[in-house]
C-alpha positions in Angstrom: 163.9 53.5 150.8 162.5 55.0 153.9 158.4 55.2 153.2 156.8 58.1 154.6 153.3 59.1 154.9 152.4 62.6 153.7 150.1 64.7 155.8 146.6 65.2 154.6 145.4 68.3 153.2 141.7 69.6 152.7 142.2 70.9 148.7 145.9 68.6 148.0 145.9 65.1 147.3 149.9 64.0 147.8 151.0 60.6 147.4 155.0 59.7 147.3 156.3 57.6 144.5 160.0 56.5 144.9 161.6 59.8 145.8 158.8 61.8 144.1 155.8 63.5 146.0 153.1 64.5 143.4 151.1 67.1 144.6 147.6 67.3 143.1 145.4 70.8 143.4 142.1 68.9 144.5 139.1 70.9 143.7 138.2 69.5 140.3 134.5 70.1 140.4 135.6 73.9 141.2 138.1 73.8 138.2 140.8 73.8 141.3 140.0 77.4 142.0 142.1 78.8 144.6 139.8 79.2 147.8 141.5 80.3 151.4 142.3 76.9 152.6 144.2 76.1 149.1 146.4 78.8 149.2 147.7 77.7 152.8 147.8 74.4 152.0 150.0 74.9 149.3 152.4 77.0 151.7 151.8 74.1 154.1 152.4 71.0 151.7 155.7 72.8 150.6 157.1 73.2 153.9 156.6 70.1 154.7 158.4 68.6 151.2 161.2 70.7 152.0 161.9 69.2 155.1 161.3 65.5 153.9 164.6 64.1 153.0 163.2 61.3 151.1 161.5 63.9 148.5 164.0 64.6 145.8 161.6 66.3 143.2 158.0 67.5 143.1 155.1 67.2 140.3 152.2 69.9 140.9 149.2 69.1 139.0 145.5 69.4 138.8 142.6 66.7 139.2 140.1 67.2 136.8 139.8 68.8 133.2 141.7 71.9 134.6 144.8 72.7 136.1 143.3 75.7 137.9 140.9 78.5 136.6 142.7 81.1 139.3 141.3 82.6 142.3 137.6 81.3 143.6 135.0 84.3 143.1 134.1 83.2 146.9 137.2 83.9 148.5 137.3 87.7 146.5 133.7 88.0 148.4 135.0 87.1 151.9 137.8 89.5 151.4 135.3 92.6 150.6 133.3 91.3 153.3 136.4 91.6 155.9 137.4 94.8 154.7 133.7 96.5 154.7 134.1 95.6 158.4 137.2 98.0 159.0 136.3 101.2 159.5 139.3 103.6 159.3 140.6 104.2 156.0 144.3 103.6 156.6 144.0 100.4 158.5 141.6 99.3 156.0 144.2 99.5 153.8 147.2 97.7 155.5 145.1 95.0 156.3 144.9 94.7 152.5 148.3 95.0 151.7 149.1 92.3 154.8 146.8 90.0 153.4 148.6 89.9 149.5 151.9 89.7 151.5 150.3 86.6 153.1 149.4 85.1 149.7 152.5 86.0 147.7 154.2 84.0 151.2 152.1 81.1 150.4 152.8 80.7 146.5 156.7 81.8 147.6 156.7 78.8 149.2 156.7 76.5 146.4 159.9 78.5 145.0 161.6 78.2 148.2 161.1 74.5 148.3 164.5 73.1 147.9 164.0 70.4 145.5 163.2 70.7 142.0 159.3 71.6 140.7 157.7 70.3 137.6 154.4 71.5 136.8 152.2 69.6 135.0 149.3 71.7 133.4 146.0 70.8 131.0 143.0 72.7 130.3 142.7 76.2 131.9 145.4 78.0 133.8 144.7 81.4 134.3 145.1 84.0 137.1 146.5 82.8 140.3 147.2 79.2 138.2 149.8 81.3 136.1 151.3 82.8 139.4 151.1 78.9 141.0 153.4 77.7 138.1 156.0 80.7 137.5 156.9 79.8 141.0 157.7 75.9 139.4 161.7 75.1 138.0 160.1 73.6 135.2 156.3 73.5 133.1 154.9 70.8 130.6 151.7 71.3 129.4 148.6 69.4 127.1 148.0 70.4 124.0 144.7 71.6 124.8 145.9 73.9 127.6 145.2 77.7 127.9 146.9 80.0 129.4 146.2 84.0 130.5 147.1 86.6 132.7 143.5 87.1 133.2 143.2 89.7 136.4 143.6 92.3 134.0 140.1 91.7 132.6 138.6 91.7 136.1 139.7 95.5 137.6 143.3 94.0 139.3 146.9 94.2 139.1 148.4 90.8 139.1 149.9 90.7 142.5 150.8 87.8 143.9 154.1 86.6 141.4 152.6 86.8 137.6 154.8 90.1 137.2 157.9 89.7 139.1 158.6 86.3 137.9 157.4 85.7 134.2 159.7 88.4 132.6 162.5 86.2 133.9 161.0 83.0 132.4 160.2 84.8 128.7 160.4 88.2 127.3 159.5 91.0 128.8 158.1 92.4 125.9 155.6 89.1 125.5 154.6 89.7 129.0 153.8 93.0 128.8 151.3 92.0 126.0 149.9 89.4 128.0 149.2 91.3 131.0 147.8 94.4 129.6 145.4 92.4 126.8 144.8 88.8 129.0 144.5 87.1 125.9 145.0 83.3 126.2 148.0 81.8 125.3 147.9 78.4 123.8 150.0 75.1 124.0 151.9 75.8 120.7 152.6 79.2 121.6 153.2 78.4 125.0 156.1 76.2 124.3 157.3 78.5 121.5 157.7 81.3 124.2 159.2 79.3 126.1 156.4 79.5 128.7 156.3 75.4 128.8 159.5 73.5 128.1 157.4 71.2 125.8 153.3 69.8 125.4 151.8 66.3 124.8 148.8 65.0 123.1 146.7 64.2 126.1 147.2 64.4 129.8 148.3 60.5 129.7 150.8 61.5 127.9 151.7 64.1 130.1 151.9 62.4 132.9 153.8 59.5 131.6 156.5 62.2 130.2 156.9 64.4 133.8 156.5 61.0 135.5 159.4 60.1 133.8 161.5 62.6 133.9 161.1 63.2 137.4 162.2 60.2 138.3 165.8 60.8 136.2 166.2 63.6 138.4 165.4 61.6 141.3 168.3 59.1 140.4 170.9 62.1 141.0 172.3 63.2 144.2 169.6 65.1 146.1 172.7 67.4 147.5 173.6 68.2 144.0 169.9 69.2 142.8 169.7 71.0 146.0 172.8 73.4 145.2 171.7 73.7 141.3 168.5 75.0 142.5 169.8 77.5 144.8 172.3 78.3 142.3 169.7 78.8 139.5 167.4 80.9 142.0 170.4 82.9 142.8 171.8 84.0 139.7 168.4 85.3 138.5 168.6 88.2 141.1 172.1 88.8 141.5 175.1 89.6 138.9 177.6 86.8 137.2 180.1 87.9 139.5 178.4 87.3 142.4 176.8 83.9 141.6 180.2 82.6 141.0 181.6 83.4 143.9 178.6 81.9 145.3 179.0 78.5 143.6 182.8 78.7 144.3 181.8 79.0 148.2 178.8 76.6 147.7 181.2 73.8 146.3 184.0 74.4 148.5 182.0 73.5 151.8 179.0 71.5 150.5 180.6 69.1 147.8 180.3 65.5 148.8 183.1 63.3 147.8 180.7 60.6 148.6 178.5 61.2 146.0 181.1 62.4 143.0 182.3 58.5 143.5 178.9 57.2 143.4 178.6 59.1 140.4 181.5 57.9 138.7 180.8 54.8 139.7 177.2 55.0 138.1 178.8 56.3 135.0 180.7 52.5 134.9 176.6 51.2 134.9 176.4 50.8 138.8 172.6 52.0 139.8 174.0 54.9 143.0 172.3 54.6 146.3 173.0 58.3 147.5 171.9 59.8 150.7 169.1 61.5 150.9 
C-alpha cells in the first residue's frame, strides 16, 4: 500500500491506518468547541480526503472527554463584532446570510466526501456537533454520550444542517420534539430512535468496534464503496424511479470487471487487492 502523509491542521489531528483516515477534533481543553479555524479545517481536510486515493474510509472522532460542545462562544462574539461594523441594514443581512452559507459548506464537505464516514462519539455532542454527525454515513457512541439540538436554548434556529438532514435519519416527529425542546438524548435512546447504530460501555470499546468496522469496509472495492455512497445520497433526495435509473446508468458505465473477479476470488478465500 502506498503511504501518504496527511496535511496538518490547527484544530484537527489526522492519521492514516491501512486505508482508513482517522480525523480527530483536537481542541480537548475546549470540549472540541467549533472555533473559526475548525470550520475551515474540516472542509479542507475532507476535500483532501475526497481526493486522496489511498483513503477508502474515514472515522471522525474527538479528542478528550467530549466529542463536540458546539459552536465556540468566542466565534459568536466575533460574529457580533463584525456585524456591528456593517452600518447599513440590508448589507448586514446580506453578509450574515453569506456567512451562514459558508458554514453550511464547511460541514457539507463531510457529506460530499465520496468515502464512507463513520462518527465515533463520546460525552457531549450538542449544537454544531449534531450538525456535524448528521453529515456522516454511520454513527456510534459510548454509553455516556449525550446529544442535544441546543440552538433553541440560545435563541437560534439551527442553520447548518441538523434541521435539514436529521429528518432523513430519524422520525420527523422525534426531530420536532428535540428541536423545539433542546432536551438531551442519552445513548440508549439515541440507539432506539436510530440516531446512532450502537453504543459501547467505554471509549476504548467504541474505538475498537469502529476500527474493526472501518477496516472491514476498507477491504471492499473502493470504487464500489464510492458508488454505494453516491446512490444512497442520491436516493435520499430523489424518487425511487429516478434513483433506479441513476444506478442503472452508474453500473453501465462504472462496473469494474476486474473488481468483480477479485471479489469472486475473495469469496474463495483469496484476499482481494483492489486498486485505489
